[in-house]
TORKOL-4160 file (C-alpha; in steps of 0.2 Angstrom, whole numbers, padded with zeros to 4 digits, m for minus):
421
<pt num="1" X="0000" Y="0000" Z="0000"/>
<pt num="2" X="0006" Y="0018" Z="m0003"/>
<pt num="3" X="0004" Y="0027" Z="0013"/>
<pt num="4" X="0001" Y="0045" Z="0006"/>
<pt num="5" X="m0007" Y="0051" Z="0022"/>
<pt num="6" X="0004" Y="0046" Z="0036"/>
<pt num="7" X="m0004" Y="0056" Z="0050"/>
<pt num="8" X="m0021" Y="0048" Z="0045"/>
<pt num="9" X="m0013" Y="0031" Z="0046"/>
<pt num="10" X="m0006" Y="0034" Z="0063"/>
<pt num="11" X="m0023" Y="0040" Z="0069"/>
<pt num="12" X="m0031" Y="0024" Z="0062"/>
<pt num="13" X="m0017" Y="0013" Z="0071"/>
<pt num="14" X="m0021" Y="0022" Z="0087"/>
<pt num="15" X="m0039" Y="0018" Z="0085"/>
<pt num="16" X="m0036" Y="0000" Z="0081"/>
<pt num="17" X="m0024" Y="m0002" Z="0096"/>
<pt num="18" X="m0037" Y="0005" Z="0107"/>
<pt num="19" X="m0049" Y="m0008" Z="0100"/>
<pt num="20" X="m0038" Y="m0022" Z="0106"/>
<pt num="21" X="m0034" Y="m0015" Z="0123"/>
<pt num="22" X="m0042" Y="m0020" Z="0139"/>
<pt num="23" X="m0055" Y="m0007" Z="0138"/>
<pt num="24" X="m0064" Y="m0009" Z="0121"/>
<pt num="25" X="m0075" Y="0005" Z="0124"/>
<pt num="26" X="m0062" Y="0018" Z="0120"/>
<pt num="27" X="m0063" Y="0012" Z="0101"/>
<pt num="28" X="m0071" Y="0027" Z="0092"/>
<pt num="29" X="m0081" Y="0020" Z="0078"/>
<pt num="30" X="m0087" Y="0037" Z="0072"/>
<pt num="31" X="m0069" Y="0043" Z="0071"/>
<pt num="32" X="m0064" Y="0027" Z="0061"/>
<pt num="33" X="m0078" Y="0030" Z="0049"/>
<pt num="34" X="m0072" Y="0048" Z="0046"/>
<pt num="35" X="m0054" Y="0042" Z="0043"/>
<pt num="36" X="m0059" Y="0029" Z="0031"/>
<pt num="37" X="m0070" Y="0041" Z="0021"/>
<pt num="38" X="m0056" Y="0054" Z="0020"/>
<pt num="39" X="m0045" Y="0041" Z="0012"/>
<pt num="40" X="m0058" Y="0034" Z="0001"/>
<pt num="41" X="m0054" Y="0037" Z="m0018"/>
<pt num="42" X="m0073" Y="0038" Z="m0022"/>
<pt num="43" X="m0085" Y="0052" Z="m0019"/>
<pt num="44" X="m0100" Y="0040" Z="m0015"/>
<pt num="45" X="m0103" Y="0022" Z="m0012"/>
<pt num="46" X="m0120" Y="0014" Z="m0015"/>
<pt num="47" X="m0126" Y="0009" Z="0003"/>
<pt num="48" X="m0136" Y="m0006" Z="m0005"/>
<pt num="49" X="m0120" Y="m0014" Z="m0012"/>
<pt num="50" X="m0117" Y="m0032" Z="m0010"/>
<pt num="51" X="m0101" Y="m0032" Z="m0021"/>
<pt num="52" X="m0108" Y="m0048" Z="m0029"/>
<pt num="53" X="m0106" Y="m0051" Z="m0048"/>
<pt num="54" X="m0115" Y="m0068" Z="m0047"/>
<pt num="55" X="m0132" Y="m0075" Z="m0044"/>
<pt num="56" X="m0134" Y="m0091" Z="m0036"/>
<pt num="57" X="m0149" Y="m0101" Z="m0044"/>
<pt num="58" X="m0157" Y="m0117" Z="m0041"/>
<pt num="59" X="m0163" Y="m0128" Z="m0056"/>
<pt num="60" X="m0172" Y="m0144" Z="m0059"/>
<pt num="61" X="m0167" Y="m0154" Z="m0074"/>
<pt num="62" X="m0177" Y="m0168" Z="m0082"/>
<pt num="63" X="m0168" Y="m0181" Z="m0092"/>
<pt num="64" X="m0181" Y="m0185" Z="m0106"/>
<pt num="65" X="m0169" Y="m0189" Z="m0120"/>
<pt num="66" X="m0158" Y="m0204" Z="m0125"/>
<pt num="67" X="m0155" Y="m0220" Z="m0116"/>
<pt num="68" X="m0141" Y="m0226" Z="m0105"/>
<pt num="69" X="m0140" Y="m0208" Z="m0097"/>
<pt num="70" X="m0128" Y="m0208" Z="m0083"/>
<pt num="71" X="m0124" Y="m0190" Z="m0078"/>
<pt num="72" X="m0129" Y="m0172" Z="m0080"/>
<pt num="73" X="m0117" Y="m0158" Z="m0083"/>
<pt num="74" X="m0120" Y="m0139" Z="m0084"/>
<pt num="75" X="m0109" Y="m0127" Z="m0094"/>
<pt num="76" X="m0107" Y="m0108" Z="m0096"/>
<pt num="77" X="m0106" Y="m0110" Z="m0115"/>
<pt num="78" X="m0109" Y="m0124" Z="m0127"/>
<pt num="79" X="m0096" Y="m0137" Z="m0123"/>
<pt num="80" X="m0097" Y="m0145" Z="m0141"/>
<pt num="81" X="m0091" Y="m0129" Z="m0150"/>
<pt num="82" X="m0087" Y="m0115" Z="m0139"/>
<pt num="83" X="m0069" Y="m0114" Z="m0131"/>
<pt num="84" X="m0076" Y="m0102" Z="m0117"/>
<pt num="85" X="m0086" Y="m0117" Z="m0110"/>
<pt num="86" X="m0083" Y="m0121" Z="m0092"/>
<pt num="87" X="m0091" Y="m0135" Z="m0081"/>
<pt num="88" X="m0102" Y="m0127" Z="m0068"/>
<pt num="89" X="m0109" Y="m0142" Z="m0059"/>
<pt num="90" X="m0113" Y="m0160" Z="m0062"/>
<pt num="91" X="m0122" Y="m0175" Z="m0054"/>
<pt num="92" X="m0128" Y="m0192" Z="m0058"/>
<pt num="93" X="m0145" Y="m0195" Z="m0067"/>
<pt num="94" X="m0154" Y="m0208" Z="m0076"/>
<pt num="95" X="m0165" Y="m0208" Z="m0092"/>
<pt num="96" X="m0182" Y="m0202" Z="m0087"/>
<pt num="97" X="m0176" Y="m0196" Z="m0070"/>
<pt num="98" X="m0173" Y="m0178" Z="m0063"/>
<pt num="99" X="m0160" Y="m0169" Z="m0053"/>
<pt num="100" X="m0158" Y="m0152" Z="m0044"/>
<pt num="101" X="m0142" Y="m0142" Z="m0045"/>
<pt num="102" X="m0137" Y="m0125" Z="m0038"/>
<pt num="103" X="m0126" Y="m0115" Z="m0050"/>
<pt num="104" X="m0115" Y="m0099" Z="m0049"/>
<pt num="105" X="m0122" Y="m0089" Z="m0063"/>
<pt num="106" X="m0112" Y="m0073" Z="m0068"/>
<pt num="107" X="m0124" Y="m0058" Z="m0069"/>
<pt num="108" X="m0118" Y="m0055" Z="m0087"/>
<pt num="109" X="m0124" Y="m0072" Z="m0092"/>
<pt num="110" X="m0141" Y="m0075" Z="m0101"/>
<pt num="111" X="m0140" Y="m0093" Z="m0107"/>
<pt num="112" X="m0132" Y="m0109" Z="m0100"/>
<pt num="113" X="m0130" Y="m0126" Z="m0107"/>
<pt num="114" X="m0136" Y="m0142" Z="m0099"/>
<pt num="115" X="m0129" Y="m0159" Z="m0106"/>
<pt num="116" X="m0135" Y="m0176" Z="m0102"/>
<pt num="117" X="m0120" Y="m0189" Z="m0104"/>
<pt num="118" X="m0123" Y="m0207" Z="m0108"/>
<pt num="119" X="m0112" Y="m0222" Z="m0105"/>
<pt num="120" X="m0104" Y="m0220" Z="m0122"/>
<pt num="121" X="m0099" Y="m0202" Z="m0118"/>
<pt num="122" X="m0111" Y="m0195" Z="m0130"/>
<pt num="123" X="m0117" Y="m0178" Z="m0125"/>
<pt num="124" X="m0135" Y="m0172" Z="m0127"/>
<pt num="125" X="m0134" Y="m0153" Z="m0126"/>
<pt num="126" X="m0148" Y="m0140" Z="m0124"/>
<pt num="127" X="m0147" Y="m0122" Z="m0120"/>
<pt num="128" X="m0158" Y="m0114" Z="m0107"/>
<pt num="129" X="m0162" Y="m0097" Z="m0101"/>
<pt num="130" X="m0154" Y="m0092" Z="m0084"/>
<pt num="131" X="m0172" Y="m0087" Z="m0078"/>
<pt num="132" X="m0179" Y="m0104" Z="m0080"/>
<pt num="133" X="m0182" Y="m0114" Z="m0065"/>
<pt num="134" X="m0185" Y="m0131" Z="m0073"/>
<pt num="135" X="m0176" Y="m0138" Z="m0089"/>
<pt num="136" X="m0184" Y="m0152" Z="m0099"/>
<pt num="137" X="m0170" Y="m0160" Z="m0110"/>
<pt num="138" X="m0181" Y="m0168" Z="m0123"/>
<pt num="139" X="m0173" Y="m0161" Z="m0138"/>
<pt num="140" X="m0154" Y="m0159" Z="m0139"/>
<pt num="141" X="m0139" Y="m0157" Z="m0150"/>
<pt num="142" X="m0129" Y="m0173" Z="m0150"/>
<pt num="143" X="m0110" Y="m0176" Z="m0151"/>
<pt num="144" X="m0095" Y="m0181" Z="m0142"/>
<pt num="145" X="m0083" Y="m0168" Z="m0134"/>
<pt num="146" X="m0068" Y="m0163" Z="m0143"/>
<pt num="147" X="m0058" Y="m0157" Z="m0128"/>
<pt num="148" X="m0057" Y="m0158" Z="m0109"/>
<pt num="149" X="m0067" Y="m0145" Z="m0101"/>
<pt num="150" X="m0061" Y="m0138" Z="m0084"/>
<pt num="151" X="m0072" Y="m0132" Z="m0070"/>
<pt num="152" X="m0079" Y="m0115" Z="m0068"/>
<pt num="153" X="m0066" Y="m0104" Z="m0061"/>
<pt num="154" X="m0067" Y="m0087" Z="m0052"/>
<pt num="155" X="m0054" Y="m0074" Z="m0048"/>
<pt num="156" X="m0052" Y="m0068" Z="m0030"/>
<pt num="157" X="m0043" Y="m0051" Z="m0027"/>
<pt num="158" X="m0037" Y="m0045" Z="m0010"/>
<pt num="159" X="m0031" Y="m0028" Z="m0003"/>
<pt num="160" X="m0019" Y="m0032" Z="0012"/>
<pt num="161" X="m0022" Y="m0017" Z="0023"/>
<pt num="162" X="m0038" Y="m0021" Z="0032"/>
<pt num="163" X="m0044" Y="m0012" Z="0043"/>
<pt num="164" X="m0034" Y="0003" Z="0035"/>
<pt num="165" X="m0038" Y="0010" Z="0018"/>
<pt num="166" X="m0030" Y="0002" Z="0003"/>
<pt num="167" X="m0022" Y="0008" Z="m0013"/>
<pt num="168" X="m0036" Y="m0001" Z="m0022"/>
<pt num="169" X="m0026" Y="m0010" Z="m0036"/>
<pt num="170" X="m0033" Y="m0026" Z="m0029"/>
<pt num="171" X="m0017" Y="m0036" Z="m0033"/>
<pt num="172" X="m0009" Y="m0038" Z="m0016"/>
<pt num="173" X="m0014" Y="m0056" Z="m0018"/>
<pt num="174" X="m0024" Y="m0064" Z="m0033"/>
<pt num="175" X="m0029" Y="m0082" Z="m0034"/>
<pt num="176" X="m0042" Y="m0092" Z="m0043"/>
<pt num="177" X="m0053" Y="m0105" Z="m0036"/>
<pt num="178" X="m0064" Y="m0119" Z="m0044"/>
<pt num="179" X="m0076" Y="m0132" Z="m0036"/>
<pt num="180" X="m0081" Y="m0148" Z="m0044"/>
<pt num="181" X="m0091" Y="m0163" Z="m0038"/>
<pt num="182" X="m0080" Y="m0178" Z="m0041"/>
<pt num="183" X="m0088" Y="m0191" Z="m0030"/>
<pt num="184" X="m0104" Y="m0195" Z="m0021"/>
<pt num="185" X="m0096" Y="m0188" Z="m0005"/>
<pt num="186" X="m0082" Y="m0178" Z="m0013"/>
<pt num="187" X="m0078" Y="m0161" Z="m0019"/>
<pt num="188" X="m0061" Y="m0156" Z="m0028"/>
<pt num="189" X="m0055" Y="m0138" Z="m0026"/>
<pt num="190" X="m0042" Y="m0131" Z="m0038"/>
<pt num="191" X="m0033" Y="m0116" Z="m0031"/>
<pt num="192" X="m0021" Y="m0106" Z="m0042"/>
<pt num="193" X="m0010" Y="m0092" Z="m0035"/>
<pt num="194" X="m0009" Y="m0079" Z="m0049"/>
<pt num="195" X="0000" Y="m0064" Z="m0042"/>
<pt num="196" X="0007" Y="m0057" Z="m0026"/>
<pt num="197" X="0012" Y="m0039" Z="m0023"/>
<pt num="198" X="0011" Y="m0037" Z="m0004"/>
<pt num="199" X="0028" Y="m0032" Z="0004"/>
<pt num="200" X="0023" Y="m0041" Z="0020"/>
<pt num="201" X="0019" Y="m0059" Z="0024"/>
<pt num="202" X="0001" Y="m0065" Z="0019"/>
<pt num="203" X="m0006" Y="m0082" Z="0024"/>
<pt num="204" X="m0022" Y="m0089" Z="0016"/>
<pt num="205" X="m0036" Y="m0101" Z="0019"/>
<pt num="206" X="m0054" Y="m0105" Z="0014"/>
<pt num="207" X="m0068" Y="m0107" Z="0026"/>
<pt num="208" X="m0082" Y="m0119" Z="0020"/>
<pt num="209" X="m0098" Y="m0111" Z="0024"/>
<pt num="210" X="m0111" Y="m0123" Z="0032"/>
<pt num="211" X="m0098" Y="m0137" Z="0035"/>
<pt num="212" X="m0090" Y="m0141" Z="0052"/>
<pt num="213" X="m0073" Y="m0148" Z="0055"/>
<pt num="214" X="m0081" Y="m0164" Z="0060"/>
<pt num="215" X="m0091" Y="m0166" Z="0043"/>
<pt num="216" X="m0075" Y="m0170" Z="0034"/>
<pt num="217" X="m0068" Y="m0188" Z="0033"/>
<pt num="218" X="m0052" Y="m0184" Z="0024"/>
<pt num="219" X="m0043" Y="m0170" Z="0014"/>
<pt num="220" X="m0028" Y="m0173" Z="0002"/>
<pt num="221" X="m0020" Y="m0165" Z="m0013"/>
<pt num="222" X="m0018" Y="m0172" Z="m0030"/>
<pt num="223" X="0000" Y="m0177" Z="m0032"/>
<pt num="224" X="0004" Y="m0174" Z="m0013"/>
<pt num="225" X="0011" Y="m0157" Z="m0015"/>
<pt num="226" X="0005" Y="m0142" Z="m0005"/>
<pt num="227" X="0009" Y="m0123" Z="m0005"/>
<pt num="228" X="0018" Y="m0125" Z="0012"/>
<pt num="229" X="0031" Y="m0138" Z="0006"/>
<pt num="230" X="0047" Y="m0133" Z="0013"/>
<pt num="231" X="0041" Y="m0117" Z="0020"/>
<pt num="232" X="0054" Y="m0109" Z="0032"/>
<pt num="233" X="0050" Y="m0111" Z="0051"/>
<pt num="234" X="0051" Y="m0092" Z="0052"/>
<pt num="235" X="0035" Y="m0090" Z="0041"/>
<pt num="236" X="0024" Y="m0101" Z="0053"/>
<pt num="237" X="0018" Y="m0087" Z="0064"/>
<pt num="238" X="0004" Y="m0079" Z="0055"/>
<pt num="239" X="m0004" Y="m0096" Z="0052"/>
<pt num="240" X="0006" Y="m0107" Z="0063"/>
<pt num="241" X="0004" Y="m0125" Z="0056"/>
<pt num="242" X="0004" Y="m0134" Z="0039"/>
<pt num="243" X="m0011" Y="m0146" Z="0042"/>
<pt num="244" X="m0022" Y="m0146" Z="0027"/>
<pt num="245" X="m0038" Y="m0145" Z="0037"/>
<pt num="246" X="m0039" Y="m0133" Z="0052"/>
<pt num="247" X="m0053" Y="m0130" Z="0065"/>
<pt num="248" X="m0061" Y="m0113" Z="0065"/>
<pt num="249" X="m0065" Y="m0103" Z="0081"/>
<pt num="250" X="m0083" Y="m0109" Z="0079"/>
<pt num="251" X="m0079" Y="m0127" Z="0073"/>
<pt num="252" X="m0079" Y="m0122" Z="0055"/>
<pt num="253" X="m0070" Y="m0133" Z="0042"/>
<pt num="254" X="m0055" Y="m0122" Z="0035"/>
<pt num="255" X="m0043" Y="m0127" Z="0021"/>
<pt num="256" X="m0026" Y="m0121" Z="0026"/>
<pt num="257" X="m0019" Y="m0115" Z="0009"/>
<pt num="258" X="m0002" Y="m0107" Z="0013"/>
<pt num="259" X="0007" Y="m0099" Z="0028"/>
<pt num="260" X="0017" Y="m0087" Z="0017"/>
<pt num="261" X="0010" Y="m0081" Z="0000"/>
<pt num="262" X="0027" Y="m0077" Z="m0007"/>
<pt num="263" X="0034" Y="m0094" Z="m0003"/>
<pt num="264" X="0019" Y="m0102" Z="m0010"/>
<pt num="265" X="0022" Y="m0092" Z="m0026"/>
<pt num="266" X="0040" Y="m0095" Z="m0027"/>
<pt num="267" X="0047" Y="m0110" Z="m0017"/>
<pt num="268" X="0064" Y="m0109" Z="m0026"/>
<pt num="269" X="0068" Y="m0092" Z="m0018"/>
<pt num="270" X="0085" Y="m0091" Z="m0010"/>
<pt num="271" X="0084" Y="m0093" Z="0009"/>
<pt num="272" X="0097" Y="m0088" Z="0022"/>
<pt num="273" X="0095" Y="m0091" Z="0040"/>
<pt num="274" X="0076" Y="m0094" Z="0037"/>
<pt num="275" X="0074" Y="m0077" Z="0029"/>
<pt num="276" X="0071" Y="m0073" Z="0011"/>
<pt num="277" X="0068" Y="m0057" Z="0000"/>
<pt num="278" X="0049" Y="m0054" Z="m0003"/>
<pt num="279" X="0047" Y="m0049" Z="m0022"/>
<pt num="280" X="0032" Y="m0044" Z="m0031"/>
<pt num="281" X="0026" Y="m0057" Z="m0043"/>
<pt num="282" X="0016" Y="m0054" Z="m0059"/>
<pt num="283" X="0010" Y="m0036" Z="m0056"/>
<pt num="284" X="0023" Y="m0026" Z="m0066"/>
<pt num="285" X="0020" Y="m0028" Z="m0084"/>
<pt num="286" X="0039" Y="m0026" Z="m0089"/>
<pt num="287" X="0045" Y="m0038" Z="m0075"/>
<pt num="288" X="0050" Y="m0056" Z="m0077"/>
<pt num="289" X="0035" Y="m0067" Z="m0075"/>
<pt num="290" X="0033" Y="m0080" Z="m0061"/>
<pt num="291" X="0024" Y="m0096" Z="m0066"/>
<pt num="292" X="0007" Y="m0097" Z="m0058"/>
<pt num="293" X="0005" Y="m0112" Z="m0046"/>
<pt num="294" X="m0010" Y="m0124" Z="m0044"/>
<pt num="295" X="m0014" Y="m0136" Z="m0030"/>
<pt num="296" X="m0029" Y="m0147" Z="m0031"/>
<pt num="297" X="m0038" Y="m0152" Z="m0014"/>
<pt num="298" X="m0049" Y="m0167" Z="m0013"/>
<pt num="299" X="m0061" Y="m0167" Z="0001"/>
<pt num="300" X="m0071" Y="m0182" Z="0007"/>
<pt num="301" X="m0086" Y="m0178" Z="0018"/>
<pt num="302" X="m0095" Y="m0190" Z="0029"/>
<pt num="303" X="m0112" Y="m0188" Z="0020"/>
<pt num="304" X="m0117" Y="m0181" Z="0003"/>
<pt num="305" X="m0129" Y="m0169" Z="0011"/>
<pt num="306" X="m0129" Y="m0152" Z="0003"/>
<pt num="307" X="m0115" Y="m0156" Z="m0010"/>
<pt num="308" X="m0127" Y="m0154" Z="m0025"/>
<pt num="309" X="m0130" Y="m0136" Z="m0019"/>
<pt num="310" X="m0111" Y="m0132" Z="m0015"/>
<pt num="311" X="m0106" Y="m0117" Z="m0025"/>
<pt num="312" X="m0095" Y="m0102" Z="m0023"/>
<pt num="313" X="m0108" Y="m0095" Z="m0011"/>
<pt num="314" X="m0101" Y="m0108" Z="0001"/>
<pt num="315" X="m0083" Y="m0102" Z="0000"/>
<pt num="316" X="m0075" Y="m0089" Z="0011"/>
<pt num="317" X="m0057" Y="m0087" Z="0005"/>
<pt num="318" X="m0047" Y="m0075" Z="0016"/>
<pt num="319" X="m0030" Y="m0069" Z="0019"/>
<pt num="320" X="m0021" Y="m0065" Z="0035"/>
<pt num="321" X="m0008" Y="m0053" Z="0040"/>
<pt num="322" X="0000" Y="m0046" Z="0056"/>
<pt num="323" X="m0008" Y="m0029" Z="0062"/>
<pt num="324" X="m0004" Y="m0020" Z="0078"/>
<pt num="325" X="0003" Y="m0036" Z="0087"/>
<pt num="326" X="m0011" Y="m0047" Z="0081"/>
<pt num="327" X="m0017" Y="m0056" Z="0066"/>
<pt num="328" X="m0032" Y="m0049" Z="0056"/>
<pt num="329" X="m0041" Y="m0057" Z="0042"/>
<pt num="330" X="m0047" Y="m0050" Z="0025"/>
<pt num="331" X="m0063" Y="m0057" Z="0018"/>
<pt num="332" X="m0075" Y="m0053" Z="0005"/>
<pt num="333" X="m0087" Y="m0040" Z="0011"/>
<pt num="334" X="m0101" Y="m0052" Z="0015"/>
<pt num="335" X="m0090" Y="m0061" Z="0027"/>
<pt num="336" X="m0080" Y="m0046" Z="0033"/>
<pt num="337" X="m0085" Y="m0050" Z="0051"/>
<pt num="338" X="m0082" Y="m0069" Z="0051"/>
<pt num="339" X="m0066" Y="m0069" Z="0062"/>
<pt num="340" X="m0063" Y="m0087" Z="0057"/>
<pt num="341" X="m0046" Y="m0091" Z="0065"/>
<pt num="342" X="m0043" Y="m0075" Z="0075"/>
<pt num="343" X="m0053" Y="m0063" Z="0085"/>
<pt num="344" X="m0051" Y="m0044" Z="0083"/>
<pt num="345" X="m0063" Y="m0028" Z="0082"/>
<pt num="346" X="m0074" Y="m0027" Z="0067"/>
<pt num="347" X="m0077" Y="m0009" Z="0062"/>
<pt num="348" X="m0094" Y="m0005" Z="0054"/>
<pt num="349" X="m0090" Y="0003" Z="0037"/>
<pt num="350" X="m0099" Y="0004" Z="0020"/>
<pt num="351" X="m0086" Y="0010" Z="0008"/>
<pt num="352" X="m0075" Y="0000" Z="m0004"/>
<pt num="353" X="m0072" Y="m0018" Z="0000"/>
<pt num="354" X="m0055" Y="m0025" Z="0004"/>
<pt num="355" X="m0058" Y="m0041" Z="m0007"/>
<pt num="356" X="m0068" Y="m0044" Z="m0023"/>
<pt num="357" X="m0073" Y="m0060" Z="m0032"/>
<pt num="358" X="m0074" Y="m0059" Z="m0051"/>
<pt num="359" X="m0083" Y="m0073" Z="m0061"/>
<pt num="360" X="m0070" Y="m0076" Z="m0074"/>
<pt num="361" X="m0053" Y="m0085" Z="m0073"/>
<pt num="362" X="m0043" Y="m0074" Z="m0084"/>
<pt num="363" X="m0048" Y="m0057" Z="m0076"/>
<pt num="364" X="m0035" Y="m0044" Z="m0080"/>
<pt num="365" X="m0032" Y="m0037" Z="m0063"/>
<pt num="366" X="m0023" Y="m0020" Z="m0062"/>
<pt num="367" X="m0004" Y="m0018" Z="m0063"/>
<pt num="368" X="0005" Y="m0012" Z="m0047"/>
<pt num="369" X="0000" Y="0006" Z="m0043"/>
<pt num="370" X="m0015" Y="0007" Z="m0055"/>
<pt num="371" X="m0031" Y="0009" Z="m0046"/>
<pt num="372" X="m0045" Y="m0002" Z="m0052"/>
<pt num="373" X="m0056" Y="0012" Z="m0058"/>
<pt num="374" X="m0065" Y="0026" Z="m0050"/>
<pt num="375" X="m0078" Y="0040" Z="m0053"/>
<pt num="376" X="m0073" Y="0057" Z="m0045"/>
<pt num="377" X="m0077" Y="0075" Z="m0046"/>
<pt num="378" X="m0062" Y="0084" Z="m0052"/>
<pt num="379" X="m0056" Y="0101" Z="m0044"/>
<pt num="380" X="m0065" Y="0110" Z="m0059"/>
<pt num="381" X="m0081" Y="0102" Z="m0054"/>
<pt num="382" X="m0082" Y="0090" Z="m0068"/>
<pt num="383" X="m0085" Y="0071" Z="m0066"/>
<pt num="384" X="m0072" Y="0060" Z="m0073"/>
<pt num="385" X="m0068" Y="0041" Z="m0074"/>
<pt num="386" X="m0050" Y="0035" Z="m0069"/>
<pt num="387" X="m0041" Y="0019" Z="m0068"/>
<pt num="388" X="m0040" Y="0001" Z="m0075"/>
<pt num="389" X="m0058" Y="m0001" Z="m0078"/>
<pt num="390" X="m0065" Y="0016" Z="m0083"/>
<pt num="391" X="m0075" Y="0013" Z="m0099"/>
<pt num="392" X="m0090" Y="0024" Z="m0099"/>
<pt num="393" X="m0106" Y="0014" Z="m0096"/>
<pt num="394" X="m0095" Y="m0001" Z="m0091"/>
<pt num="395" X="m0084" Y="0007" Z="m0077"/>
<pt num="396" X="m0080" Y="0000" Z="m0060"/>
<pt num="397" X="m0083" Y="0018" Z="m0053"/>
<pt num="398" X="m0101" Y="0018" Z="m0060"/>
<pt num="399" X="m0104" Y="0001" Z="m0052"/>
<pt num="400" X="m0098" Y="0008" Z="m0035"/>
<pt num="401" X="m0110" Y="0022" Z="m0035"/>
<pt num="402" X="m0125" Y="0011" Z="m0041"/>
<pt num="403" X="m0125" Y="m0008" Z="m0039"/>
<pt num="404" X="m0137" Y="m0010" Z="m0053"/>
<pt num="405" X="m0126" Y="m0002" Z="m0066"/>
<pt num="406" X="m0110" Y="m0007" Z="m0075"/>
<pt num="407" X="m0111" Y="m0025" Z="m0068"/>
<pt num="408" X="m0101" Y="m0030" Z="m0083"/>
<pt num="409" X="m0086" Y="m0018" Z="m0079"/>
<pt num="410" X="m0074" Y="m0033" Z="m0077"/>
<pt num="411" X="m0075" Y="m0036" Z="m0096"/>
<pt num="412" X="m0069" Y="m0018" Z="m0101"/>
<pt num="413" X="m0051" Y="m0016" Z="m0096"/>
<pt num="414" X="m0039" Y="m0001" Z="m0100"/>
<pt num="415" X="m0026" Y="m0011" Z="m0109"/>
<pt num="416" X="m0010" Y="m0002" Z="m0102"/>
<pt num="417" X="m0016" Y="m0003" Z="m0084"/>
<pt num="418" X="m0019" Y="m0022" Z="m0082"/>
<pt num="419" X="m0010" Y="m0038" Z="m0082"/>
<pt num="420" X="m0008" Y="m0046" Z="m0099"/>
<pt num="421" X="m0008" Y="m0065" Z="m0098"/>
């Protein structure tokens, strides 16, 4: 973060320190609100905002075509001929039967594609409107798949500075997550570390909403590797163990991703006496690129209850960092007060969030030092758009001011201010 207003930061630090002292009543919420608003890069924020770019919709599918049908799969685009297609969810089904699935539907999506798959791997594909609630697959286009299609993947963006104001380039940590039902009682999570620009240590984890620590029978990674392999002992203080599954403060199931994001991104960095230099990875357009890293986590549950409805809505990815002699967690706005592994004050604030979820895998996040995109009144009184997503009618700043507008902003980058894959 670029601390341009050091006196304001000092004041905020005093407030936070007071909040974790013995007398929590000295925490001045009103003063905190004033400080955050002073540092906010936007003139106004829609107080109705949920910061969600996804609708979670429940559908019922009827398998009234073909014979020997064994499974149902739902895709973002036509899997037979569209390279953009991703697998949203799947379940078992028989000819003449029905199944119910919950889907994570990007708000920009109007049409989805349901596919019945038979024992010969023939796909019976039918488009349907996202507004339908029941889909009868009685007529379909039939063919076999020409390529392997990966699971629907979302991009998660984090600012490291909670509860302080950030610099709002949303690249302090960037990761992708997908979920796929891979067994009756099994889910597979693919987690890809894309970028790290924080200059301090960040740990990362995922809370499984609605699942307790005791609901899980086993967790393992495909290939046996983890992001914590070989992590220096000195990095085990924000998140102090490398167990794949940890127990949350309220008995929640929590996947332990990494104790140190920099190590997780580049485990080949030179270490001396347990210390290594923290570089920025994949946030400077002219810098050498660091390969992205993916770990796949296979989770086996005691029962299959709720797994047909397990979507990104049930994921709470978060990062952790030291702050004022404690550890604070940075969550998506809807989970901001979760305090999954650590306890700390939760300021009530309705301004820009410290984390965002974008419903595409190749989201072109801002380069280091480039704000994501804001709408401001300039000194001459005019209103202007700035930043990495500033296209009029499709700007991040317009979405900030009115949550019903410009919900497709993430599809309109300013090319010289975003990461180019």
